[in-house]
C-alpha positions in Angstrom: -56.5 -13.3 27.9 -54.8 -11.5 25.1 -53.4 -13.7 22.3 -50.1 -12.3 21.1 -48.1 -13.5 18.1 -44.4 -12.7 18.3 -42.7 -13.0 14.9 -39.0 -13.5 15.3 -39.3 -14.9 18.9 -35.9 -16.7 18.7 -34.0 -13.4 18.0 -32.5 -11.0 20.4 -35.5 -8.6 20.5 -38.2 -11.2 20.1 -36.9 -13.3 23.0 -36.7 -10.2 25.2 -40.3 -9.4 24.4 -41.3 -12.9 25.6 -39.3 -12.4 28.8 -41.1 -9.0 29.4 -44.5 -10.5 28.8 -43.8 -13.5 31.0 -43.0 -11.1 33.8 -46.2 -9.1 33.3 -48.5 -12.1 32.7 -52.0 -12.0 31.3 -51.1 -13.0 27.8 -51.1 -16.1 25.7 -47.9 -16.0 23.6 -48.1 -17.5 20.1 -44.8 -18.4 18.3 -43.7 -20.3 15.3 -40.3 -21.5 14.3 -39.0 -21.1 10.7 -39.6 -24.8 10.2 -43.2 -24.4 11.3 -43.9 -21.2 9.4 -41.9 -19.7 6.5 -42.6 -15.9 6.8 -41.5 -15.5 3.1 -44.4 -17.7 2.0 -47.5 -15.5 1.6 -50.0 -18.3 1.4 -48.5 -20.0 4.5 -48.6 -16.8 6.5 -52.1 -16.0 5.5 -53.3 -19.5 6.4 -51.5 -19.2 9.8 -53.4 -16.0 10.7 -56.7 -17.4 9.5 -56.2 -20.4 11.9 -55.4 -18.3 15.0 -57.4 -15.8 17.1 -54.6 -13.2 17.3 -55.2 -9.9 19.1 -51.7 -8.4 18.9 -48.7 -8.9 16.7 -45.1 -7.9 17.5 -43.2 -7.9 14.2 -39.6 -8.5 15.3 -38.7 -10.9 12.5 -36.1 -9.6 10.1 -33.0 -10.5 8.1 -30.2 -8.6 9.9 -26.4 -8.4 9.7 -23.4 -6.1 9.9 -21.8 -4.0 7.2 -20.1 -6.9 5.4 -23.3 -8.9 5.2 -25.3 -5.9 4.0 -22.7 -5.1 1.3 -22.4 -8.7 0.2 -26.1 -9.7 0.1 -28.1 -6.5 -0.7 -30.7 -8.4 -2.7 -31.5 -10.8 0.2 -31.7 -8.0 2.7 -34.2 -5.9 0.7 -36.2 -8.9 -0.6 -36.5 -10.9 2.6 -37.4 -7.9 4.8 -39.9 -6.6 2.4 -41.6 -10.0 2.1 -41.6 -10.7 5.8 -43.2 -7.4 6.8 -45.6 -7.4 3.8 -46.9 -10.9 4.4 -47.4 -10.4 8.1 -48.9 -6.9 8.0 -51.3 -7.8 5.1 -52.3 -11.1 6.6 -52.9 -9.5 10.0 -55.2 -7.0 8.3 -57.1 -9.7 6.4 -57.6 -11.7 9.6 -59.0 -8.6 11.4 -56.0 -8.1 13.7 -56.4 -4.5 15.0 -53.1 -4.0 16.8 -49.6 -4.5 15.5 -46.1 -3.2 16.4 -43.4 -3.1 13.7 -39.8 -2.9 14.9 -37.5 -1.0 12.6 -34.0 0.4 12.9 -32.2 3.7 13.3 -30.6 3.2 9.9 -33.9 4.5 8.3 -32.5 8.1 8.9 -30.4 10.0 6.4 -26.6 9.5 6.7 -26.1 13.2 7.5 -29.2 13.6 9.6 -29.0 16.4 12.3 -28.1 15.0 15.7 -29.9 13.9 17.7 -32.0 12.3 15.0 -35.7 13.2 15.2 -38.6 11.2 13.8 -39.3 14.0 11.3 -35.9 13.6 9.6 -37.2 10.5 7.9 -36.9 10.8 4.0 -35.2 14.1 4.2 -31.8 13.0 2.8 -29.6 10.3 1.4 -29.2 7.0 3.3 -26.0 5.3 4.3 -25.0 3.4 1.1 -23.7 0.3 2.9 -27.1 -0.6 4.3 -29.5 1.3 2.0 -31.5 -1.8 0.8 -32.1 -2.9 4.5 -33.1 0.7 5.4 -35.5 1.0 2.5 -37.2 -2.2 3.5 -37.6 -0.8 7.1 -39.0 2.5 5.8 -41.4 0.5 3.7 -42.6 -1.3 6.9 -43.3 2.0 8.5 -45.3 3.2 5.5 -47.2 -0.1 5.3 -48.4 0.4 8.8 -49.3 4.0 8.1 -51.2 3.1 4.9 -53.3 0.3 6.6 -54.1 2.8 9.4 -55.2 5.5 6.9 -57.2 3.2 4.6 -58.6 0.6 6.9 -58.5 2.3 10.4 -56.0 -0.2 11.8 -53.8 0.6 14.8 -50.4 -0.5 13.5 -47.5 1.3 15.2 -43.7 1.4 14.6 -40.8 1.8 16.9 -37.2 2.6 15.8 -34.5 1.4 18.2 -31.0 2.7 18.6 -28.1 0.3 18.8 -29.2 -2.8 20.8 -27.3 -5.3 22.8 -27.9 -8.0 25.4 -28.7 -11.7 25.8 -29.1 -13.6 22.5 -26.9 -11.1 20.6 -24.7 -12.3 17.8 -21.1 -13.0 19.0 -19.7 -14.2 15.6 -16.1 -13.1 15.3 -16.7 -11.4 11.9 -20.4 -10.5 11.7 -21.2 -9.2 15.1 -21.8 -5.6 16.1 -19.5 -3.5 18.3 -20.5 -4.6 21.9 -20.6 -8.4 21.3 -17.4 -8.0 19.2 -15.6 -6.2 22.0 -16.9 -8.5 24.8 -15.6 -11.5 22.9 -12.3 -9.9 21.9 -11.5 -8.9 25.5 -12.7 -12.2 26.9 -10.4 -14.2 24.5 -7.5 -11.8 25.2 -8.0 -12.4 28.9 -8.1 -16.2 28.4 -4.8 -16.1 26.4 -3.1 -13.8 28.9 -2.5 -11.0 26.3 -0.9 -7.9 27.5 -2.8 -5.6 25.1 -5.8 -5.4 22.8 -5.9 -3.3 19.6 -9.1 -1.4 18.9 -10.0 0.2 15.6 -9.9 4.0 14.9 -9.4 6.8 17.4 -12.1 5.9 19.8 -13.7 9.4 19.4 -17.0 8.6 17.7 -20.1 8.9 19.8 -22.6 6.1 19.9 -25.9 5.3 21.9 -26.7 1.9 23.2 -29.9 0.4 24.6 -30.2 -3.0 26.5 -32.6 -5.3 24.7 -34.7 -5.7 27.8 -35.3 -2.0 27.9 -36.3 -2.2 24.2 -38.7 -5.0 25.0 -40.3 -2.9 27.8 -40.6 0.1 25.5 -42.2 -2.0 22.8 -44.9 -3.4 25.2 -45.4 0.1 26.5 -46.0 1.6 23.1 -48.2 -1.3 22.0 -50.5 -0.9 25.0 -50.8 2.9 25.0 -54.4 3.9 24.5 -55.1 5.2 21.0 -56.0 8.7 22.0 -52.7 9.2 23.9 -50.7 7.6 21.0 -52.4 9.8 18.4 -51.6 13.0 20.4 -47.9 12.3 20.2 -47.7 11.1 16.6 -49.1 12.1 13.2 -50.8 10.0 10.4 -47.7 10.3 8.2 -45.2 10.4 11.0 -46.3 7.5 13.2 -43.0 5.9 14.2 -41.4 6.5 17.6 -37.7 6.5 18.4 -36.6 4.2 21.2 -33.3 4.8 23.0 -31.6 6.3 26.0 -30.9 9.8 24.7 -27.4 9.4 26.1 -24.3 8.5 24.1 -20.7 7.8 24.9 -17.4 7.6 23.0 -16.2 4.3 21.6 -13.2 4.8 23.8 -15.3 4.9 26.9 -17.3 1.9 25.8 -14.2 -0.1 25.1 -12.8 0.8 28.5 -16.1 -0.2 30.2 -16.0 -3.6 28.4 -12.4 -4.2 29.5 -13.5 -3.5 33.1 -16.6 -5.8 32.9 -14.5 -8.7 31.4 -11.6 -8.1 33.9 -9.0 -7.5 31.2 -5.9 -6.0 32.9 -3.8 -5.2 29.9 -3.5 -2.1 27.8 -5.7 -0.8 25.0 -4.0 0.5 21.8 -5.8 2.4 19.1 -5.1 1.7 15.4 -5.8 5.1 14.0 -5.2 3.9 10.4 -8.6 2.2 10.6 -11.7 4.3 9.9 -13.8 5.9 12.6 -17.1 6.0 10.7 -19.9 8.5 11.4 -18.8 10.9 14.2 -22.1 10.7 16.1 -25.3 8.7 16.0 -27.8 9.7 18.7 -31.6 9.3 18.8 -34.0 12.1 19.9 -36.2 10.2 22.3 -38.3 13.2 23.5 -41.5 11.8 21.9 -41.2 8.6 23.9 -40.1 10.5 27.0 -43.2 12.7 26.8 -45.3 9.6 26.6 -43.9 8.5 29.9 -41.3 5.9 29.2 -37.6 6.0 30.1 -34.8 3.5 30.0 -33.7 1.8 33.2 -30.6 -0.3 32.5 -27.3 1.7 32.7 -24.6 0.8 30.2 -22.1 -0.9 32.4 -24.8 -2.9 34.2 -26.1 -4.0 30.8 -22.6 -4.9 29.7 -22.2 -7.1 32.8 -25.5 -8.8 32.2 -24.6 -9.5 28.5 -21.1 -10.8 29.5 -22.7 -13.2 32.0 -25.0 -14.5 29.3 -22.0 -15.0 27.0 -20.1 -16.9 29.6 -23.0 -19.3 30.0 -23.5 -19.7 26.2 -20.0 -19.3 24.9 -19.7 -22.9 23.6 -22.3 -21.9 21.0 -19.9 -19.3 19.6 -16.8 -21.5 19.1 -15.0 -21.1 15.8 
């Protein structure tokens, strides 16, 4: 049986990877809570790896947040993410762990990257200033994996997801991303009996969204590819793989879909005095498609699944 350590198992992606592995079977899942293992403590992480017979590592642990959090706490975002990935990757190497999968973010790509964003656009331009420290930490994670592969012959891989959503997402009223924010806003408007909901901007920007269960399935797929196949579709200095749907939609279409899923019957008004942000962010997923993986959860089905999870857990999001 394969011993698999999932770092960040309580998060949205980590918990989805556990669900995926439980469905497939044949693995012994190893987890540690923050109280049990501080991933910022190098000695503690190294001692943990020395005490376990780990075969694979899924590095899903990270400090994450929205624009406000990234702007307010840039030092925490770069320091904590650099330390988490450095401690885990180096300790895994010292313990002889041959296989590791690092989970990054689409924010690694330049702000003005050509659309759809290809893997080879990494380090070709200036990053989005609001989350640059976080993006630099994620880029460093990719390069850590590549460097241990080059110098020590490890098989450490990286996947870069598009915008994720699903069960265990953050529904905080100020700090959440667009899908949980819209689901909560329309739900509360429906509960109050509001006749309208105001959305920011024009609704014209295009965005891509991937259900976290698809992300988990893609992660396990990439981890378990035989090395020869993986190497044929990557390069030593360009080893990461985009994960997404390759399909985007307007924010207006997304907002209307959320209203349908929630059952909000009122009108949607657009406050065009608010900024739209980047016109389009779409991942080029041809590399992953050529390897044989494709997403399976359509957006509206995924929204329905996420809303059902929110209804069950909404007491956790009061305030």
